[in-house]
C-alpha positions in Angstrom: 0.0 0.0 0.0 1.5 3.3 -1.1 0.7 5.2 2.1 2.7 2.8 4.3 6.4 3.0 4.5 8.9 0.2 5.2 10.3 0.1 8.8 13.9 -0.1 7.5 15.9 3.0 7.3 17.4 3.8 3.9 20.5 5.8 4.6 20.7 6.9 0.9 17.2 8.3 0.8 16.7 12.0 0.9 15.6 13.6 4.2 12.0 14.0 3.2 11.7 10.3 2.5 13.6 9.1 5.6 11.4 11.1 7.9 8.4 9.0 7.2 10.1 5.8 8.3 10.1 6.9 11.9 7.7 7.8 14.6 7.4 11.6 14.7 5.6 14.3 16.7 5.9 17.6 18.4 5.1 16.6 22.0 6.2 19.1 24.6 6.3 18.6 28.4 2.6 19.3 28.7 1.5 16.7 26.2 3.7 14.0 27.5 2.7 14.9 31.1 -1.0 14.5 30.2 -0.2 11.0 28.8 1.8 10.1 31.9 -0.7 11.4 34.5 -3.7 10.0 32.6 -2.1 6.5 32.9 -2.0 7.1 36.7 -5.8 7.6 36.5 -6.1 10.0 39.4 -9.9 9.8 39.8 -9.7 6.0 39.8 -7.1 6.2 42.5 -9.1 8.6 44.7 -12.4 6.7 44.2 -11.1 3.1 44.2 -7.7 2.9 45.9 -7.5 5.5 48.6 -10.5 4.2 50.5 -8.9 0.8 50.7 -5.6 2.4 51.8 -7.4 4.2 54.6 -9.0 0.9 55.6 -5.6 -0.8 55.7 -3.6 2.0 57.4 -5.9 4.8 58.5 -3.9 8.1 58.7 -0.8 6.2 57.7 -1.8 6.9 54.1 -0.2 10.3 54.3 3.2 9.0 55.2 3.0 6.2 52.7 2.2 8.6 49.8 5.0 10.9 51.0 7.6 8.1 51.1 6.5 6.7 47.7 6.9 10.2 46.2 10.4 10.5 47.6 11.4 7.0 46.3 10.2 7.7 42.8 11.9 11.1 42.8 15.1 9.4 43.7 14.5 6.9 40.9 13.8 9.7 38.5 17.2 11.3 39.2 19.1 8.4 37.7 16.4 7.8 35.1 16.5 11.3 33.8 20.3 11.3 33.8 20.5 8.2 31.7 18.0 9.4 29.2 20.4 12.2 28.2 23.2 9.7 27.3 21.3 6.7 26.0 19.6 8.6 23.1 17.8 5.6 21.8 14.0 5.0 21.9 12.6 2.1 23.7 12.6 3.4 27.3 13.2 0.6 29.8 14.2 -1.7 26.9 17.0 0.7 25.8 18.2 1.6 29.3 18.3 -2.0 30.7 20.2 -3.0 27.5 22.7 -0.1 27.8 23.4 -0.9 31.5 23.1 -4.6 31.9 23.7 -6.0 28.3 21.6 -7.2 25.4 20.4 -10.4 27.0 19.1 -8.9 30.2 17.8 -5.9 28.1 15.7 -8.1 25.9 14.4 -10.0 28.9 13.4 -6.6 30.4 11.7 -5.6 27.1 9.6 -8.8 27.1 8.8 -8.3 30.8 7.8 -4.7 30.2 5.6 -5.5 27.2 3.9 -8.5 29.0 3.4 -6.5 32.2 1.8 -3.6 30.4 -0.3 -5.9 28.3 -1.6 -7.6 31.5 -2.6 -4.2 32.9 -4.1 -3.0 29.6 -6.0 -6.1 28.6 -7.5 -6.8 32.0 -8.6 -3.2 32.5 -10.9 -3.3 29.5 -13.1 -5.6 31.7 -13.3 -2.8 34.3 -14.1 -0.3 31.6 -17.0 -2.5 30.4 -18.3 -3.0 33.9 -18.1 0.7 34.6 -19.8 1.5 31.3 -22.7 -0.8 32.0 -23.2 0.5 35.5 -23.2 4.1 34.2 -25.9 3.4 31.5 -28.1 1.1 33.8 -27.7 2.7 37.2 -27.2 6.4 36.4 -29.1 6.9 33.2 -31.5 4.0 33.6 -30.8 2.9 30.0 -30.9 -0.6 28.4 -29.2 -3.4 30.3 -26.6 -4.5 27.8 -23.8 -6.9 28.7 -20.5 -5.3 30.0 -18.5 -6.9 27.2 -20.3 -4.9 24.5 -19.1 -1.7 26.3 -15.6 -3.2 26.5 -15.4 -4.0 22.8 -16.8 -0.5 21.9 -14.2 1.2 24.1 -11.3 -0.8 22.7 -12.4 0.1 19.2 -12.6 3.8 20.1 -9.1 3.7 21.7 -7.8 2.0 18.6 -9.0 4.8 16.4 -7.5 7.4 18.7 -4.1 5.6 18.8 -4.0 5.1 15.1 -3.9 8.8 14.5 -1.1 11.3 15.3 0.2 11.1 18.9 -0.9 14.8 19.4 -4.5 13.6 18.9 -4.2 11.1 21.7 -2.5 13.7 23.9 -5.4 16.1 23.5 -7.9 13.4 24.2 -6.1 12.4 27.4 -5.8 16.1 28.4 -9.5 16.8 28.3 -10.4 13.6 30.3 -7.6 14.4 32.8 -8.7 18.0 33.4 -12.3 17.0 34.1 -11.4 14.4 36.7 -8.8 16.7 38.4 -11.3 19.5 38.6 -13.8 17.3 40.4 -11.3 16.2 43.0 -10.1 19.8 43.5 -13.7 21.0 44.1 -14.1 18.2 46.7 -10.9 19.1 48.4 -11.7 22.8 48.6 -15.2 22.2 49.9 -13.9 19.9 52.7 -11.1 22.2 53.7 -13.6 25.1 53.8 -15.9 23.1 56.0 -13.2 21.7 58.2 -14.8 18.2 58.7 -16.0 16.8 62.0 -12.7 17.1 63.8 -10.7 19.6 61.9 -7.4 18.8 60.1 -6.0 15.3 61.0 -2.8 16.4 62.6 -2.2 12.9 63.9 -1.3 11.9 60.4 1.9 14.0 60.7 3.0 12.2 63.9 4.9 8.9 64.2 1.9 7.2 65.8 -0.3 8.3 62.9 2.2 7.3 60.3 2.7 3.8 61.7 -1.0 3.1 62.1 -2.1 -0.2 60.7 -0.2 -2.2 58.0 2.1 0.5 56.8 4.0 -1.9 54.4 0.8 -2.8 52.6 -0.3 0.9 52.4 3.1 1.8 51.0 2.8 -0.8 48.4 -0.6 0.5 47.3 0.8 4.1 47.4 3.4 3.0 44.9 0.7 1.7 42.6 -1.0 5.2 42.7 1.9 6.4 40.5 1.3 3.8 37.7 2.7 4.9 34.4 4.9 7.8 35.6 7.9 6.1 34.0 6.2 6.0 30.5 7.5 9.5 29.6 10.6 8.0 27.9 8.4 5.9 25.6 7.6 9.0 23.6 11.2 10.0 23.0 10.9 9.8 19.2 7.8 12.0 19.3 9.1 14.7 21.7 10.2 18.2 20.5 13.5 18.1 22.5 13.8 14.7 24.2 16.9 15.5 26.2 15.0 18.2 28.0 11.4 17.2 27.6 11.6 13.6 28.9 13.4 14.5 32.2 11.2 17.5 32.9 8.0 15.5 32.2 9.2 12.7 34.5 10.1 15.0 37.4 6.9 17.1 37.0 4.7 14.0 36.7 6.1 12.5 40.0 5.8 15.8 41.9 2.3 16.7 40.6 0.9 13.2 41.1 2.4 13.0 44.6 1.1 16.4 45.7 -2.3 15.8 44.2 -2.7 12.5 46.0 -1.4 13.9 49.3 -3.9 16.7 49.2 -6.7 14.4 48.2 -5.9 12.0 51.0 -5.6 14.8 53.5 -9.1 16.0 52.4 -10.6 12.5 52.6 -9.2 12.0 56.2 -10.6 15.5 57.1 -14.0 14.7 55.7 -14.1 11.3 57.5 -13.0 12.5 60.9 -11.5 10.2 63.5 -14.8 8.3 63.8 -15.1 7.7 60.1 -11.5 6.5 59.8 -12.0 4.1 62.7 -15.2 2.8 61.0 -13.3 2.2 57.7 -10.5 0.4 59.6 -13.1 -1.8 61.4 -14.5 -3.1 58.1 -16.9 -0.4 57.1 -17.9 0.0 53.5 -15.2 1.6 51.4 -16.4 1.0 47.9 -18.7 4.1 48.0 -16.6 6.2 50.4 -15.6 9.0 48.1 -19.1 9.2 46.5 -20.8 9.4 49.9 -18.4 12.0 51.1 -18.7 14.0 47.9 -22.5 13.9 48.1 -22.3 15.1 51.7 -19.8 17.9 51.2 -20.5 19.0 47.6 -24.0 17.9 46.6 -26.2 14.9 45.8 -25.5 15.3 42.1 -21.8 14.6 42.5 -22.0 10.7 42.6 -23.6 10.8 39.2 -20.8 13.0 37.9 -18.3 10.7 39.4 -19.8 7.8 37.6 -19.4 9.6 34.3 -15.8 10.8 35.0 -14.7 7.3 36.1 -15.5 6.2 32.6 -13.4 9.0 31.1 -10.6 8.4 33.6 -10.5 4.7 32.8 -10.5 5.3 29.1 -7.7 7.9 29.4 -5.7 5.3 31.4 -6.3 2.6 28.8 -5.4 4.9 25.9 -2.1 5.8 27.6 -1.4 2.1 28.2 -2.3 1.3 24.6 0.1 3.9 23.2 2.9 2.6 25.4 2.4 -1.1 24.5 2.3 -0.2 20.8 5.5 1.7 21.0 7.3 -1.1 22.8 6.2 -3.5 20.0 7.3 -0.9 17.4 10.8 -0.7 19.0 11.1 -4.5 19.0 9.9 -4.7 15.4 12.3 -2.0 14.4 15.1 -4.0 15.8 14.0 -7.2 14.1 13.5 -9.0 17.4 9.7 -9.2 16.6 8.3 -9.2 13.0 9.5 -6.1 11.2 6.0 -5.2 10.1 5.5 -4.0 13.8 8.2 -1.4 13.2 6.3 0.4 10.4 5.3 4.0 11.0 2.3 5.5 9.2 3.3 7.8 6.4 0.8 10.6 7.4 0.2 10.1 11.1 3.7 8.9 12.0 2.2 6.5 14.4 3.1 2.8 15.0 -0.1 1.9 13.3 0.6 -1.8 12.6 1.6 -2.4 16.3 -1.4 -0.3 17.4 -3.8 -2.4 15.2 -2.5 -5.6 16.7 -2.9 -4.3 20.2 -6.5 -3.3 19.4 -7.1 -6.8 18.2 -5.6 -8.2 21.4 -7.9 -5.9 23.4 -11.0 -7.1 21.7 -9.9 -10.7 22.0 -9.2 -10.2 25.7 -12.7 -8.9 26.4 -14.2 -11.9 24.5 -12.0 -14.4 26.4 -12.8 -12.9 29.8 -16.5 -12.8 29.0 -16.4 -16.5 27.9 -14.4 -17.5 30.9 -17.0 -15.8 33.2 -19.9 -17.6 31.5 -21.0 -14.4 29.7 -22.2 -12.9 33.0 -24.0 -9.7 31.9 -23.1 -7.6 35.0 -19.4 -8.6 34.9 -19.0 -9.3 38.6 -16.5 -12.2 38.0 -14.9 -10.3 35.2 -14.2 -7.4 37.6 -12.5 -10.0 39.9 -10.3 -11.0 36.9 -9.4 -7.4 36.4 -8.3 -6.9 40.1 -6.1 -10.0 40.1 -4.4 -9.3 36.8 -3.8 -5.7 37.7 -2.1 -6.7 40.9 0.2 -9.0 38.9 0.9 -6.2 36.4 1.8 -3.9 39.3 4.4 -6.3 40.6 5.9 -6.5 37.1 6.3 -2.7 37.0 8.0 -2.6 40.4 10.4 -5.4 39.2 11.1 -3.3 36.1 11.9 -0.2 38.2 14.4 -2.4 40.2 16.0 -3.6 36.9 16.3 0.0 35.6 17.8 1.3 38.8 20.5 -1.5 38.6 21.0 -0.6 34.9 21.5 3.1 35.7 24.2 2.2 38.3 25.9 -0.2 35.9 25.8 2.2 33.0 27.4 5.1 34.9 30.0 2.8 36.5 31.3 1.8 33.0 30.7 5.2 31.3 32.4 8.0 33.2 30.3 11.0 32.1 32.0 14.4 32.6 29.9 17.0 34.4 27.6 14.5 36.1 28.1 14.3 39.9 28.0 11.2 42.1 24.5 12.2 43.3 22.9 11.6 39.9 25.0 8.7 38.8 25.4 6.7 42.0 23.8 7.9 45.3 20.3 8.6 44.2 20.0 5.5 41.9 21.6 3.4 44.7 19.0 4.6 47.3 16.3 4.1 44.7 17.5 0.5 44.0 17.5 -0.4 47.7 14.1 1.2 48.3 12.4 -0.3 45.3 13.9 -3.7 46.2 12.2 -3.4 49.6 8.9 -2.5 47.9 9.3 -5.6 45.6 9.8 -7.8 48.7 6.7 -6.2 50.2 4.9 -7.1 47.0 5.6 -10.8 47.5 4.9 -10.7 51.2 1.5 -9.1 50.6 0.8 -10.8 47.3 -2.5 -12.2 48.5 -3.8 -8.7 49.3 -2.5 -7.3 46.0 -3.8 -10.0 43.7 -6.9 -11.0 45.7 -6.6 -14.7 45.8 -5.1 -16.9 48.6 -1.4 -16.5 49.4 -0.2 -19.6 47.5 -2.6 -19.0 44.6 -1.5 -15.4 44.3 2.1 -16.3 44.5 1.7 -18.8 41.7 0.5 -16.0 39.5 3.8 -14.3 40.0 5.7 -17.2 38.4 4.8 -15.5 35.2 7.4 -12.8 36.0 10.7 -14.9 36.1 9.4 -17.1 33.3 8.9 -14.2 30.9 12.2 -12.5 31.9 14.3 -15.7 31.5 12.5 -16.5 28.3 13.5 -13.1 26.9 17.1 -13.8 27.9 17.1 -17.2 26.3 15.7 -15.8 23.1 18.4 -13.2 23.1 21.1 -15.9 23.4 19.4 -17.8 20.6 19.5 -14.7 18.4 23.2 -14.3 19.2 23.9 -17.7 17.7 21.3 -17.9 14.9 20.8 -14.2 13.9 23.8 -12.2 15.0 22.8 -9.2 12.9 19.5 -9.0 14.7 21.2 -9.6 18.1 23.5 -6.6 17.5 20.5 -4.3 17.0 18.9 -5.2 20.4 18.2 -2.0 22.3 18.8 0.0 19.1 22.5 -0.4 19.6 
């Protein structure tokens, strides 16, 4: 087809021709930031995750969010530093390869792609369930099965991802602004009212911080930042990647951290000590934010929340779709996966082949989950599948952060970069590695709470992680013997 250009770079071609073989865009800090923060799905976190964190740890949620923000900022120091010197697209794939070698790098790439796919494909079940609930419960419309909404949403995301990356960024931006405004209005109203007991100052004390299962709350706090690391995925489509990517990463971590800290403080204030105690004693948390918003802002707010949860979920899924497609594009570009995946659209400069395949996987996942849950119209069991697979995907992301931290340390140990102090190249990445390693251990200790099955059953889910990683390493070694030219291109080397 004339409008589609081969993935291979022709060095003899004129500049105007070569430009169409690559992903291309004009993303600034703001556009990338929208994609990153949309992946974090702030409204979903406030509505769905924070109430559970309060139930687990009470006022300890404040300390957990603060600690997780600091850990991820420390990670971002080394991450941002290495992006300036490893000027190859592929994000985690490129950085792990640069620091730990091609074998481990390809294992990391397969782990990243599989982890993001687990998160992406399972969350379409949540989108379908939320969509059905909105139509049936809020608008009293026809009671259609959840999987029809899931398939429709996946199709819409496919259309958005097929076009220029700026189109996706604008879509994400609109959805993000709406949900952030809603939470900010709630925060302001609560702080103006003062709540039943005033500001929860106990949360700033040692007793308040250590309340409940702090380790589990810290783990969930880390999950609140999901996707913050995805800024580097858009390197090829950024205006000035050496400046844009680090800035977007830092700003994303700070904004997400501050946003969640303020929202958590507002929720504790609105609950009061009695409300927090009730949540910790097993009180209903599923409707916590909606009930509080109705009490402090107005009865119309729960309906608005139901609408915006849909837009928040869609924005999260579109950001994940874009990330997975770009990983597949990088691996296709290198020849590790079929080269057709590494084809960029001539007009939109998007990874359209990879994106179309991801869309097909999304639809297939909805169908498979629906069939596995006996085509249950309401999607109760499908939502359980979503929770368990998202827990698994979250552990994969933490494992990847550990790998990248180790890769950053290894890279700067070998490559003595002038003008870069020990703080950025050694101390901050080292503290991040130790901290993230502790979080990974916490993930396995609390795996039953994270995935939602019994301890042994949940732990068996995690066997997927080393199997994929080792499989990627084994494939790299096979390529080294059987296809050395492809092996040399691993990580865009």
